[in-house]
Each structure stands twice: as structure tokens, then as C-alpha cells.
PASE-632085 format. One record per residue (C-alpha): z, y, x; residue number from 1; residue in one letter. Coordinates in steps of 0.2 Angstrom, whole numbers, plus 5000, padded with zeros to 4 digits. Layout:
<z: Z y: Y x: X nr: NUM rest: A>
...
***
This chain:
<z: 5084 y: 4801 x: 4658 nr: 1 rest: X>
<z: 5065 y: 4802 x: 4656 nr: 2 rest: X>
<z: 5056 y: 4809 x: 4671 nr: 3 rest: X>
<z: 5049 y: 4827 x: 4670 nr: 4 rest: X>
<z: 5030 y: 4827 x: 4670 nr: 5 rest: X>
<z: 5022 y: 4839 x: 4683 nr: 6 rest: X>
<z: 5005 y: 4843 x: 4676 nr: 7 rest: X>
<z: 4995 y: 4845 x: 4693 nr: 8 rest: X>
<z: 4997 y: 4838 x: 4710 nr: 9 rest: X>
<z: 5007 y: 4845 x: 4725 nr: 10 rest: X>
<z: 5000 y: 4842 x: 4742 nr: 11 rest: X>
<z: 5013 y: 4834 x: 4753 nr: 12 rest: X>
<z: 5012 y: 4836 x: 4772 nr: 13 rest: X>
<z: 5023 y: 4824 x: 4782 nr: 14 rest: X>
<z: 5030 y: 4829 x: 4799 nr: 15 rest: X>
<z: 5040 y: 4823 x: 4814 nr: 16 rest: X>
<z: 5056 y: 4817 x: 4821 nr: 17 rest: X>
<z: 5073 y: 4821 x: 4812 nr: 18 rest: X>
<z: 5064 y: 4832 x: 4800 nr: 19 rest: X>
<z: 5053 y: 4817 x: 4794 nr: 20 rest: X>
<z: 5069 y: 4807 x: 4792 nr: 21 rest: X>
<z: 5077 y: 4820 x: 4781 nr: 22 rest: X>
<z: 5060 y: 4823 x: 4771 nr: 23 rest: X>
<z: 5060 y: 4805 x: 4766 nr: 24 rest: X>
<z: 5078 y: 4805 x: 4760 nr: 25 rest: X>
<z: 5075 y: 4821 x: 4750 nr: 26 rest: X>
<z: 5059 y: 4814 x: 4742 nr: 27 rest: X>
<z: 5067 y: 4797 x: 4737 nr: 28 rest: X>
<z: 5084 y: 4803 x: 4732 nr: 29 rest: X>
<z: 5081 y: 4821 x: 4724 nr: 30 rest: X>
<z: 5063 y: 4822 x: 4719 nr: 31 rest: X>
<z: 5055 y: 4806 x: 4714 nr: 32 rest: X>
<z: 5069 y: 4799 x: 4703 nr: 33 rest: X>
<z: 5067 y: 4815 x: 4692 nr: 34 rest: X>
<z: 5049 y: 4820 x: 4692 nr: 35 rest: X>
<z: 5033 y: 4812 x: 4687 nr: 36 rest: X>
<z: 5022 y: 4820 x: 4700 nr: 37 rest: X>
<z: 5006 y: 4816 x: 4710 nr: 38 rest: X>
<z: 5008 y: 4819 x: 4728 nr: 39 rest: X>
<z: 4992 y: 4821 x: 4738 nr: 40 rest: X>
<z: 4999 y: 4815 x: 4755 nr: 41 rest: X>
<z: 4994 y: 4819 x: 4772 nr: 42 rest: X>
<z: 5003 y: 4812 x: 4788 nr: 43 rest: X>
<z: 5004 y: 4827 x: 4800 nr: 44 rest: X>
<z: 5015 y: 4817 x: 4812 nr: 45 rest: X>
<z: 5010 y: 4820 x: 4830 nr: 46 rest: X>
<z: 5003 y: 4803 x: 4832 nr: 47 rest: X>
<z: 4992 y: 4804 x: 4817 nr: 48 rest: X>
<z: 4986 y: 4821 x: 4822 nr: 49 rest: X>
<z: 4982 y: 4814 x: 4840 nr: 50 rest: X>
<z: 4973 y: 4799 x: 4832 nr: 51 rest: X>
<z: 4962 y: 4810 x: 4821 nr: 52 rest: X>
<z: 4959 y: 4824 x: 4835 nr: 53 rest: X>
<z: 4969 y: 4835 x: 4823 nr: 54 rest: X>
<z: 4956 y: 4834 x: 4809 nr: 55 rest: X>
<z: 4969 y: 4828 x: 4797 nr: 56 rest: X>
<z: 4977 y: 4846 x: 4798 nr: 57 rest: X>
<z: 4961 y: 4854 x: 4793 nr: 58 rest: X>
<z: 4959 y: 4841 x: 4778 nr: 59 rest: X>
<z: 4977 y: 4845 x: 4773 nr: 60 rest: X>
<z: 4973 y: 4864 x: 4773 nr: 61 rest: X>
<z: 4958 y: 4861 x: 4762 nr: 62 rest: X>
<z: 4968 y: 4851 x: 4750 nr: 63 rest: X>
<z: 4981 y: 4865 x: 4748 nr: 64 rest: X>
<z: 4967 y: 4877 x: 4745 nr: 65 rest: X>
<z: 4960 y: 4865 x: 4732 nr: 66 rest: X>
<z: 4976 y: 4861 x: 4722 nr: 67 rest: X>
<z: 4985 y: 4878 x: 4725 nr: 68 rest: X>
<z: 5002 y: 4872 x: 4731 nr: 69 rest: X>
<z: 5008 y: 4862 x: 4746 nr: 70 rest: X>
<z: 5025 y: 4857 x: 4754 nr: 71 rest: X>
<z: 5026 y: 4854 x: 4772 nr: 72 rest: X>
<z: 5039 y: 4845 x: 4783 nr: 73 rest: X>
<z: 5042 y: 4852 x: 4801 nr: 74 rest: X>
<z: 5030 y: 4846 x: 4814 nr: 75 rest: X>
<z: 5029 y: 4845 x: 4833 nr: 76 rest: X>
<z: 5018 y: 4858 x: 4842 nr: 77 rest: X>
<z: 5016 y: 4849 x: 4859 nr: 78 rest: X>
<z: 5018 y: 4856 x: 4876 nr: 79 rest: X>
<z: 5015 y: 4847 x: 4892 nr: 80 rest: X>
<z: 5032 y: 4837 x: 4891 nr: 81 rest: X>
<z: 5028 y: 4832 x: 4873 nr: 82 rest: X>
<z: 5010 y: 4826 x: 4878 nr: 83 rest: X>
<z: 5018 y: 4815 x: 4891 nr: 84 rest: X>
<z: 5032 y: 4809 x: 4879 nr: 85 rest: X>
<z: 5020 y: 4804 x: 4865 nr: 86 rest: X>
<z: 5005 y: 4799 x: 4876 nr: 87 rest: X>
<z: 4994 y: 4812 x: 4868 nr: 88 rest: X>
<z: 4975 y: 4816 x: 4872 nr: 89 rest: X>
<z: 4979 y: 4834 x: 4874 nr: 90 rest: X>
<z: 4992 y: 4848 x: 4869 nr: 91 rest: X>
<z: 4986 y: 4851 x: 4851 nr: 92 rest: X>
<z: 4987 y: 4868 x: 4843 nr: 93 rest: X>
<z: 5002 y: 4872 x: 4831 nr: 94 rest: X>
<z: 4997 y: 4864 x: 4814 nr: 95 rest: X>
<z: 5006 y: 4879 x: 4806 nr: 96 rest: X>
<z: 4994 y: 4891 x: 4815 nr: 97 rest: X>
<z: 4979 y: 4880 x: 4810 nr: 98 rest: X>
<z: 4984 y: 4880 x: 4792 nr: 99 rest: X>
<z: 4989 y: 4899 x: 4792 nr: 100 rest: X>
<z: 4972 y: 4903 x: 4799 nr: 101 rest: X>
<z: 4962 y: 4892 x: 4787 nr: 102 rest: X>
<z: 4971 y: 4900 x: 4772 nr: 103 rest: X>
<z: 4972 y: 4917 x: 4779 nr: 104 rest: X>
<z: 4990 y: 4919 x: 4773 nr: 105 rest: X>
<z: 5006 y: 4928 x: 4776 nr: 106 rest: X>
<z: 5022 y: 4919 x: 4779 nr: 107 rest: X>
<z: 5038 y: 4926 x: 4770 nr: 108 rest: X>
<z: 5055 y: 4919 x: 4776 nr: 109 rest: X>
<z: 5070 y: 4923 x: 4766 nr: 110 rest: X>
<z: 5088 y: 4918 x: 4770 nr: 111 rest: X>
<z: 5098 y: 4906 x: 4757 nr: 112 rest: X>
<z: 5114 y: 4915 x: 4755 nr: 113 rest: X>
<z: 5130 y: 4906 x: 4750 nr: 114 rest: X>
<z: 5147 y: 4913 x: 4747 nr: 115 rest: X>
<z: 5157 y: 4904 x: 4761 nr: 116 rest: X>
<z: 5144 y: 4906 x: 4775 nr: 117 rest: X>
<z: 5144 y: 4925 x: 4777 nr: 118 rest: X>
<z: 5131 y: 4933 x: 4789 nr: 119 rest: X>
<z: 5136 y: 4935 x: 4807 nr: 120 rest: X>
<z: 5132 y: 4953 x: 4805 nr: 121 rest: X>
<z: 5145 y: 4960 x: 4794 nr: 122 rest: X>
<z: 5135 y: 4974 x: 4787 nr: 123 rest: X>
<z: 5122 y: 4963 x: 4780 nr: 124 rest: X>
<z: 5125 y: 4961 x: 4762 nr: 125 rest: X>
<z: 5107 y: 4957 x: 4755 nr: 126 rest: X>
<z: 5094 y: 4945 x: 4762 nr: 127 rest: X>
<z: 5082 y: 4952 x: 4775 nr: 128 rest: X>
<z: 5065 y: 4945 x: 4772 nr: 129 rest: X>
<z: 5053 y: 4942 x: 4786 nr: 130 rest: X>
<z: 5034 y: 4945 x: 4782 nr: 131 rest: X>
<z: 5025 y: 4937 x: 4796 nr: 132 rest: X>
<z: 5006 y: 4940 x: 4799 nr: 133 rest: X>
<z: 4998 y: 4923 x: 4800 nr: 134 rest: X>
<z: 4983 y: 4925 x: 4810 nr: 135 rest: X>
<z: 4977 y: 4927 x: 4828 nr: 136 rest: X>
<z: 4987 y: 4935 x: 4842 nr: 137 rest: X>
<z: 4993 y: 4922 x: 4855 nr: 138 rest: X>
<z: 4992 y: 4908 x: 4842 nr: 139 rest: X>
<z: 4973 y: 4909 x: 4843 nr: 140 rest: X>
<z: 4972 y: 4915 x: 4860 nr: 141 rest: X>
<z: 4960 y: 4910 x: 4875 nr: 142 rest: X>
<z: 4970 y: 4908 x: 4891 nr: 143 rest: X>
<z: 4966 y: 4902 x: 4908 nr: 144 rest: X>
<z: 4974 y: 4900 x: 4925 nr: 145 rest: X>
<z: 4965 y: 4911 x: 4938 nr: 146 rest: X>
<z: 4964 y: 4905 x: 4956 nr: 147 rest: X>
<z: 4961 y: 4921 x: 4966 nr: 148 rest: X>
<z: 4954 y: 4931 x: 4973 nr: 149 rest: X>
<z: 4944 y: 4934 x: 4957 nr: 150 rest: X>
<z: 4939 y: 4948 x: 4945 nr: 151 rest: X>
<z: 4942 y: 4945 x: 4927 nr: 152 rest: X>
<z: 4932 y: 4955 x: 4914 nr: 153 rest: X>
<z: 4932 y: 4957 x: 4896 nr: 154 rest: X>
<z: 4914 y: 4958 x: 4889 nr: 155 rest: X>
<z: 4909 y: 4964 x: 4872 nr: 156 rest: X>
<z: 4891 y: 4961 x: 4867 nr: 157 rest: X>
<z: 4886 y: 4972 x: 4852 nr: 158 rest: X>
<z: 4876 y: 4988 x: 4851 nr: 159 rest: X>
<z: 4886 y: 4996 x: 4865 nr: 160 rest: X>
<z: 4888 y: 4981 x: 4876 nr: 161 rest: X>
<z: 4905 y: 4985 x: 4885 nr: 162 rest: X>
<z: 4912 y: 4977 x: 4900 nr: 163 rest: X>
<z: 4931 y: 4981 x: 4905 nr: 164 rest: X>
<z: 4940 y: 4975 x: 4920 nr: 165 rest: X>
<z: 4955 y: 4966 x: 4915 nr: 166 rest: X>
<z: 4962 y: 4963 x: 4933 nr: 167 rest: X>
<z: 4956 y: 4961 x: 4951 nr: 168 rest: X>
<z: 4966 y: 4946 x: 4957 nr: 169 rest: X>
<z: 4971 y: 4945 x: 4976 nr: 170 rest: X>
<z: 4980 y: 4929 x: 4973 nr: 171 rest: X>
<z: 4983 y: 4916 x: 4959 nr: 172 rest: X>
<z: 4988 y: 4922 x: 4941 nr: 173 rest: X>
<z: 4984 y: 4919 x: 4923 nr: 174 rest: X>
<z: 4974 y: 4928 x: 4909 nr: 175 rest: X>
<z: 4975 y: 4928 x: 4890 nr: 176 rest: X>
<z: 4963 y: 4935 x: 4878 nr: 177 rest: X>
<z: 4969 y: 4939 x: 4860 nr: 178 rest: X>
<z: 4960 y: 4944 x: 4844 nr: 179 rest: X>
<z: 4963 y: 4949 x: 4826 nr: 180 rest: X>
<z: 4952 y: 4953 x: 4811 nr: 181 rest: X>
<z: 4952 y: 4968 x: 4800 nr: 182 rest: X>
<z: 4950 y: 4957 x: 4785 nr: 183 rest: X>
<z: 4966 y: 4947 x: 4789 nr: 184 rest: X>
<z: 4976 y: 4962 x: 4793 nr: 185 rest: X>
<z: 4972 y: 4970 x: 4776 nr: 186 rest: X>
<z: 4976 y: 4954 x: 4768 nr: 187 rest: X>
<z: 4993 y: 4954 x: 4777 nr: 188 rest: X>
<z: 4997 y: 4972 x: 4772 nr: 189 rest: X>
<z: 4991 y: 4968 x: 4754 nr: 190 rest: X>
<z: 5002 y: 4952 x: 4753 nr: 191 rest: X>
<z: 5017 y: 4962 x: 4759 nr: 192 rest: X>
<z: 5015 y: 4976 x: 4747 nr: 193 rest: X>
<z: 5013 y: 4963 x: 4732 nr: 194 rest: X>
<z: 5028 y: 4954 x: 4738 nr: 195 rest: X>
<z: 5039 y: 4970 x: 4740 nr: 196 rest: X>
<z: 5034 y: 4976 x: 4723 nr: 197 rest: X>
<z: 5038 y: 4959 x: 4715 nr: 198 rest: X>
<z: 5055 y: 4958 x: 4723 nr: 199 rest: X>
<z: 5058 y: 4977 x: 4722 nr: 200 rest: X>
<z: 5063 y: 4979 x: 4741 nr: 201 rest: X>
<z: 5058 y: 4992 x: 4753 nr: 202 rest: X>
<z: 5045 y: 4988 x: 4767 nr: 203 rest: X>
<z: 5048 y: 4990 x: 4785 nr: 204 rest: X>
<z: 5033 y: 4988 x: 4797 nr: 205 rest: X>
<z: 5034 y: 4988 x: 4816 nr: 206 rest: X>
<z: 5022 y: 4986 x: 4831 nr: 207 rest: X>
<z: 5022 y: 4993 x: 4848 nr: 208 rest: X>
<z: 5008 y: 5006 x: 4846 nr: 209 rest: X>
<z: 5014 y: 5017 x: 4860 nr: 210 rest: X>
<z: 5010 y: 5004 x: 4873 nr: 211 rest: X>
<z: 4996 y: 4995 x: 4864 nr: 212 rest: X>
<z: 4986 y: 5010 x: 4859 nr: 213 rest: X>
<z: 4971 y: 5000 x: 4852 nr: 214 rest: X>
<z: 4977 y: 4983 x: 4846 nr: 215 rest: X>
<z: 4994 y: 4987 x: 4839 nr: 216 rest: X>
<z: 4988 y: 5004 x: 4833 nr: 217 rest: X>
<z: 4974 y: 4995 x: 4823 nr: 218 rest: X>
<z: 4988 y: 4986 x: 4813 nr: 219 rest: X>
<z: 4997 y: 5002 x: 4810 nr: 220 rest: X>
<z: 4982 y: 5012 x: 4804 nr: 221 rest: X>
<z: 4976 y: 4998 x: 4792 nr: 222 rest: X>
<z: 4994 y: 4995 x: 4785 nr: 223 rest: X>
<z: 4995 y: 5013 x: 4782 nr: 224 rest: X>
<z: 4978 y: 5014 x: 4773 nr: 225 rest: X>
<z: 4984 y: 5000 x: 4761 nr: 226 rest: X>
<z: 5000 y: 5008 x: 4758 nr: 227 rest: X>
<z: 4992 y: 5024 x: 4753 nr: 228 rest: X>
<z: 4980 y: 5015 x: 4741 nr: 229 rest: X>
<z: 4995 y: 5009 x: 4732 nr: 230 rest: X>
<z: 5006 y: 5024 x: 4733 nr: 231 rest: X>
<z: 5009 y: 5027 x: 4715 nr: 232 rest: X>
<z: 5012 y: 5009 x: 4711 nr: 233 rest: X>
<z: 5025 y: 5008 x: 4725 nr: 234 rest: X>
<z: 5034 y: 5024 x: 4719 nr: 235 rest: X>
<z: 5034 y: 5017 x: 4701 nr: 236 rest: X>
<z: 5043 y: 5001 x: 4708 nr: 237 rest: X>
<z: 5055 y: 5011 x: 4719 nr: 238 rest: X>
<z: 5048 y: 5003 x: 4735 nr: 239 rest: X>
<z: 5048 y: 5014 x: 4750 nr: 240 rest: X>
<z: 5038 y: 5011 x: 4766 nr: 241 rest: X>
<z: 5044 y: 5014 x: 4784 nr: 242 rest: X>
<z: 5034 y: 5012 x: 4800 nr: 243 rest: X>
<z: 5044 y: 5010 x: 4816 nr: 244 rest: X>
<z: 5042 y: 5004 x: 4834 nr: 245 rest: X>
<z: 5047 y: 4986 x: 4835 nr: 246 rest: X>
<z: 5061 y: 4989 x: 4847 nr: 247 rest: X>
<z: 5068 y: 5003 x: 4835 nr: 248 rest: X>
<z: 5066 y: 4991 x: 4820 nr: 249 rest: X>
<z: 5076 y: 4977 x: 4829 nr: 250 rest: X>
<z: 5090 y: 4989 x: 4833 nr: 251 rest: X>
<z: 5091 y: 4997 x: 4816 nr: 252 rest: X>
<z: 5090 y: 4980 x: 4807 nr: 253 rest: X>
<z: 5107 y: 4976 x: 4814 nr: 254 rest: X>
<z: 5114 y: 4992 x: 4807 nr: 255 rest: X>
<z: 5107 y: 4990 x: 4790 nr: 256 rest: X>
<z: 5114 y: 4981 x: 4774 nr: 257 rest: X>
<z: 5098 y: 4971 x: 4772 nr: 258 rest: X>
<z: 5088 y: 4970 x: 4756 nr: 259 rest: X>
<z: 5071 y: 4974 x: 4764 nr: 260 rest: X>
<z: 5055 y: 4966 x: 4768 nr: 261 rest: X>
<z: 5052 y: 4967 x: 4787 nr: 262 rest: X>
<z: 5033 y: 4965 x: 4790 nr: 263 rest: X>
<z: 5030 y: 4959 x: 4808 nr: 264 rest: X>
<z: 5015 y: 4954 x: 4818 nr: 265 rest: X>
<z: 5012 y: 4935 x: 4821 nr: 266 rest: X>
<z: 5022 y: 4933 x: 4837 nr: 267 rest: X>
<z: 5036 y: 4946 x: 4833 nr: 268 rest: X>
<z: 5038 y: 4937 x: 4816 nr: 269 rest: X>
<z: 5040 y: 4920 x: 4824 nr: 270 rest: X>
<z: 5054 y: 4927 x: 4835 nr: 271 rest: X>
<z: 5063 y: 4938 x: 4822 nr: 272 rest: X>
<z: 5063 y: 4925 x: 4808 nr: 273 rest: X>
<z: 5073 y: 4914 x: 4819 nr: 274 rest: X>
<z: 5085 y: 4928 x: 4824 nr: 275 rest: X>
<z: 5087 y: 4933 x: 4805 nr: 276 rest: X>
<z: 5090 y: 4915 x: 4800 nr: 277 rest: X>
<z: 5104 y: 4912 x: 4814 nr: 278 rest: X>
<z: 5111 y: 4929 x: 4808 nr: 279 rest: X>
<z: 5113 y: 4923 x: 4791 nr: 280 rest: X>
<z: 5121 y: 4906 x: 4796 nr: 281 rest: X>
<z: 5108 y: 4894 x: 4802 nr: 282 rest: X>
<z: 5089 y: 4890 x: 4802 nr: 283 rest: X>
<z: 5094 y: 4877 x: 4790 nr: 284 rest: X>
<z: 5097 y: 4891 x: 4777 nr: 285 rest: X>
<z: 5080 y: 4899 x: 4778 nr: 286 rest: X>
<z: 5066 y: 4897 x: 4766 nr: 287 rest: X>
<z: 5048 y: 4899 x: 4771 nr: 288 rest: X>
<z: 5032 y: 4901 x: 4761 nr: 289 rest: X>
<z: 5014 y: 4904 x: 4766 nr: 290 rest: X>
<z: 5005 y: 4915 x: 4753 nr: 291 rest: X>
<z: 4986 y: 4917 x: 4754 nr: 292 rest: X>
<z: 4977 y: 4932 x: 4747 nr: 293 rest: X>
<z: 4969 y: 4921 x: 4733 nr: 294 rest: X>
<z: 4986 y: 4914 x: 4727 nr: 295 rest: X>
<z: 4988 y: 4898 x: 4737 nr: 296 rest: X>
<z: 5005 y: 4893 x: 4742 nr: 297 rest: X>
<z: 5012 y: 4882 x: 4756 nr: 298 rest: X>
<z: 5031 y: 4880 x: 4757 nr: 299 rest: X>
<z: 5041 y: 4873 x: 4772 nr: 300 rest: X>
<z: 5058 y: 4874 x: 4781 nr: 301 rest: X>
<z: 5059 y: 4887 x: 4794 nr: 302 rest: X>
<z: 5067 y: 4876 x: 4807 nr: 303 rest: X>
<z: 5059 y: 4863 x: 4818 nr: 304 rest: X>
<z: 5059 y: 4844 x: 4820 nr: 305 rest: X>
<z: 5078 y: 4844 x: 4826 nr: 306 rest: X>
<z: 5073 y: 4834 x: 4841 nr: 307 rest: X>
<z: 5091 y: 4832 x: 4848 nr: 308 rest: X>
<z: 5097 y: 4824 x: 4832 nr: 309 rest: X>
<z: 5082 y: 4812 x: 4831 nr: 310 rest: X>
<z: 5086 y: 4805 x: 4848 nr: 311 rest: X>
<z: 5103 y: 4801 x: 4842 nr: 312 rest: X>
<z: 5096 y: 4794 x: 4826 nr: 313 rest: X>
<z: 5085 y: 4782 x: 4836 nr: 314 rest: X>
<z: 5101 y: 4776 x: 4845 nr: 315 rest: X>
<z: 5108 y: 4771 x: 4827 nr: 316 rest: X>
<z: 5120 y: 4786 x: 4827 nr: 317 rest: X>
<z: 5124 y: 4796 x: 4811 nr: 318 rest: X>
<z: 5119 y: 4814 x: 4812 nr: 319 rest: X>
<z: 5125 y: 4829 x: 4803 nr: 320 rest: X>
<z: 5108 y: 4837 x: 4800 nr: 321 rest: X>
<z: 5106 y: 4851 x: 4788 nr: 322 rest: X>
<z: 5093 y: 4847 x: 4775 nr: 323 rest: X>
<z: 5095 y: 4863 x: 4764 nr: 324 rest: X>
<z: 5079 y: 4872 x: 4770 nr: 325 rest: X>
<z: 5069 y: 4856 x: 4768 nr: 326 rest: X>
<z: 5076 y: 4854 x: 4750 nr: 327 rest: X>
<z: 5072 y: 4872 x: 4746 nr: 328 rest: X>
<z: 5054 y: 4869 x: 4753 nr: 329 rest: X>
<z: 5052 y: 4856 x: 4739 nr: 330 rest: X>
<z: 5060 y: 4867 x: 4726 nr: 331 rest: X>
<z: 5049 y: 4881 x: 4730 nr: 332 rest: X>
<z: 5033 y: 4871 x: 4729 nr: 333 rest: X>
<z: 5039 y: 4863 x: 4712 nr: 334 rest: X>
<z: 5044 y: 4880 x: 4705 nr: 335 rest: X>
<z: 5027 y: 4887 x: 4710 nr: 336 rest: X>
<z: 5018 y: 4872 x: 4703 nr: 337 rest: X>
<z: 5027 y: 4874 x: 4686 nr: 338 rest: X>
<z: 5023 y: 4893 x: 4686 nr: 339 rest: X>
<z: 5005 y: 4890 x: 4689 nr: 340 rest: X>
<z: 5004 y: 4876 x: 4676 nr: 341 rest: X>
<z: 5014 y: 4885 x: 4663 nr: 342 rest: X>
<z: 5028 y: 4871 x: 4662 nr: 343 rest: X>
<z: 5045 y: 4879 x: 4662 nr: 344 rest: X>
<z: 5054 y: 4863 x: 4662 nr: 345 rest: X>
<z: 5047 y: 4860 x: 4680 nr: 346 rest: X>
<z: 5053 y: 4877 x: 4685 nr: 347 rest: X>
<z: 5070 y: 4873 x: 4677 nr: 348 rest: X>
<z: 5072 y: 4857 x: 4688 nr: 349 rest: X>
<z: 5069 y: 4867 x: 4704 nr: 350 rest: X>
<z: 5082 y: 4880 x: 4699 nr: 351 rest: X>
<z: 5095 y: 4866 x: 4695 nr: 352 rest: X>
<z: 5091 y: 4857 x: 4712 nr: 353 rest: X>
<z: 5094 y: 4873 x: 4721 nr: 354 rest: X>
<z: 5110 y: 4877 x: 4712 nr: 355 rest: X>
<z: 5116 y: 4859 x: 4716 nr: 356 rest: X>
<z: 5113 y: 4863 x: 4734 nr: 357 rest: X>
<z: 5123 y: 4879 x: 4733 nr: 358 rest: X>
<z: 5137 y: 4871 x: 4723 nr: 359 rest: X>
<z: 5138 y: 4858 x: 4736 nr: 360 rest: X>
<z: 5140 y: 4870 x: 4751 nr: 361 rest: X>
<z: 5152 y: 4882 x: 4741 nr: 362 rest: X>
<z: 5163 y: 4867 x: 4737 nr: 363 rest: X>
<z: 5166 y: 4864 x: 4755 nr: 364 rest: X>
<z: 5154 y: 4850 x: 4758 nr: 365 rest: X>
<z: 5144 y: 4856 x: 4774 nr: 366 rest: X>
<z: 5134 y: 4850 x: 4788 nr: 367 rest: X>
<z: 5140 y: 4853 x: 4806 nr: 368 rest: X>
<z: 5129 y: 4868 x: 4810 nr: 369 rest: X>
<z: 5138 y: 4878 x: 4796 nr: 370 rest: X>
<z: 5155 y: 4874 x: 4801 nr: 371 rest: X>
<z: 5158 y: 4888 x: 4814 nr: 372 rest: X>
<z: 5153 y: 4901 x: 4801 nr: 373 rest: X>
<z: 5162 y: 4896 x: 4785 nr: 374 rest: X>
<z: 5175 y: 4908 x: 4778 nr: 375 rest: X>
<z: 5188 y: 4901 x: 4774 nr: 376 rest: X>
<z: 5186 y: 4889 x: 4789 nr: 377 rest: X>
<z: 5182 y: 4871 x: 4784 nr: 378 rest: X>
<z: 5190 y: 4858 x: 4796 nr: 379 rest: X>
<z: 5177 y: 4844 x: 4793 nr: 380 rest: X>
<z: 5159 y: 4841 x: 4790 nr: 381 rest: X>
<z: 5148 y: 4827 x: 4783 nr: 382 rest: X>
<z: 5133 y: 4817 x: 4788 nr: 383 rest: X>
<z: 5115 y: 4820 x: 4782 nr: 384 rest: X>
<z: 5116 y: 4806 x: 4770 nr: 385 rest: X>
<z: 5133 y: 4811 x: 4763 nr: 386 rest: X>
<z: 5127 y: 4829 x: 4760 nr: 387 rest: X>
<z: 5111 y: 4823 x: 4751 nr: 388 rest: X>
<z: 5122 y: 4811 x: 4741 nr: 389 rest: X>
<z: 5134 y: 4825 x: 4736 nr: 390 rest: X>
<z: 5119 y: 4836 x: 4731 nr: 391 rest: X>
<z: 5113 y: 4821 x: 4720 nr: 392 rest: X>
<z: 5130 y: 4820 x: 4711 nr: 393 rest: X>
<z: 5130 y: 4839 x: 4708 nr: 394 rest: X>
<z: 5112 y: 4838 x: 4702 nr: 395 rest: X>
<z: 5116 y: 4824 x: 4690 nr: 396 rest: X>
<z: 5130 y: 4835 x: 4682 nr: 397 rest: X>
<z: 5118 y: 4850 x: 4680 nr: 398 rest: X>
<z: 5104 y: 4839 x: 4672 nr: 399 rest: X>
***
């Protein structure tokens, strides 16, 4: 068949370890044989980031802003162990956090639901979408070990020039200073409202303002202001807004049927998105998209680099790694590119590839991570290569 022409480029960000292996297979077997697409490629593997002093991450973010759509493979955020393992210059920041900060975006994560992998929480009937604020907090924090005795102060130099005692250390300890921006918080609230209206789902927003009476309360107040501005629009769309404490929201989410956008601050969103993904079956069944206020999109899988499988792969062993979320990262970017370019045939290809993946799983061809959760039970699983080959067969039928 003739390849489908994609009018404008997609920015491709390569990654690390087993995720990188999957990425290459997906691109070569499920994307490039069918699409005539220009990929603006950046290698965000940990060695390349180290080699460029992480400037390649900034260049990739600039390219996404320029072209409007990016698709990203999972990458390593190195800790001390990883610095030693890969002989790095330093423990570089999370590339996801760098890109989120540059684009000032909000991350939305939504489970991929298939009939034979029911949620672990039996009450969940509809997807629970996590909207994660994508700037600041611990991801842009300044932190230091303190050798005591010492006094640590927080100094604000402006018209008032405040100095606050953080702690008087008698012995050793550690300190972290976090920040956030009104502009970014408003963008977060606006993006969540726009998403909820487009999807016609209620919004839950949660912080811990009873404890953090300034920092968290600032989020709560700004979010409420943005909701009040759009009150009529929200009512017309049938979208309700609820504010809760984060611990209350975590408890209530387990008792709900799903079908809401749960807006979270950065750290809470990082945690809760993984919990929700596992609750719906696997991190391999969770989509993720970063949306900026000016309409720039970056799609990725919600899972990490699958380190354990990569070590087995290096030994020449076959792995049963789930590529579903990585495939849906590609389809999300392809569909959005088609929407922005006004090319419905490109969007249709993305739809068919997603359907091919769903059909594959629902026909009983699954990876090992899904096996404990299938109903009815499936007594065998396939390798990564076998799964992708089966998706390709199902895609060929749909095309």
C-alpha cells in the first residue's frame, strides 16, 4: 500500500534501556512502513545527555515548541547509583521535568481500558485521568546537606526584605527550598478546565492546605479563581468541580466509579498516576500527554525504562515487555499531528493502530505484566517481539 503522507514534522525524543529497544521496534514495524513522516530526531539517552551537559534536552524542548508535536521514549533520571553505573559527570535533572518547565505544560495521564483486563478496584468502571501540574515543587528544588550546628534561613529580598528561620540545627540534617509561579499555576488550572470540558468529566483538585497554609493554599485559591471565571461554561458542559484534601481524595478515589479528571500538584501527580495505572492493570496501559497553554503537545509512555528487562535483554534473553503505552505515545502524537494539519487520513491511521493493539490484547495475546489480571485467565504470554508482530498482523487487517 502507498504510505500515508504526514504534512508536518513530529519531534522524536529517543530514550534509554528496554524502553529504547521497544521504541526502535515500534517505529520500524508499526510506524515507518505506513507513514511518510519527517521525524526531527533527538537522542535523549543518558550518555548523550551527559556528553552534551544536558543541552540536548533543552534543544529538544525548543523543537517541540517549534513544531507543535513531540513523542518521547522513557529516559533515565540518574541517582548516585546510575551516575556510577554509566560513569556520568553528575546526576542530571529529570529530562521530563526540564521539558515540562520549558513548555509550562500540564501532564494528563489516562488508562487504556481493555475488556479482559478489568481494574483491580472493582468499582472502577470509567478511566480516572490524572492531571499533573508540570512545574516546580521538588523537581526544581534547591537542596543541601547541613553539617550542624547551623542556622538555616529563608531570605526574600523585595520591598519587605523578609528573613525567616527555617531551622536551627544542633546536628547534621538536610534542607530543601521549593518554589512555584502564579503564571504556571493558572496555566495548570486553565489546562485542566479545558481538558475537562472537552472530555465532559468532573474535576477533582486536591492539596494539603490545612498543613501548608501558604504554598498549598496558593494553589487552592488560584484554581478556585479560574473555576469561578469559567462557571457558566463548566455548567453548560455538565462539569462539576470539587476541592478536597489530598488524603481525602486518595480515599474517595477508591470508592468511586471513575470518570473524573483528578488534578494534582507535581509530586502528588507523579505518585498517583502510577497508582492509578497499576489499579487499571499496568503502567504499560497508561497514556501520557504534556499540554502547554499555547497548544503544544508532547506524548510519552507513563512507565520508565524497564531496567530489569534491559539487563536480561543484554544477556541475550527474550523479554515479555509491554509496549502498549509506547505505541499509544506514537498514536497520540500522530493523531494530534493529523488534527493540527487537517489530515484526517493520518488521524484514521492512529485510530486503527490503537484498535489493532486493543484487538491483540482482547484476543488473548498478552505480555507477562498483564497475565495476573486477565479475566478469564490466560495461561500463557508472549515475548515483546511476538506481541508487536501480532499487532502488525491486526493492523494489516484493519488497513
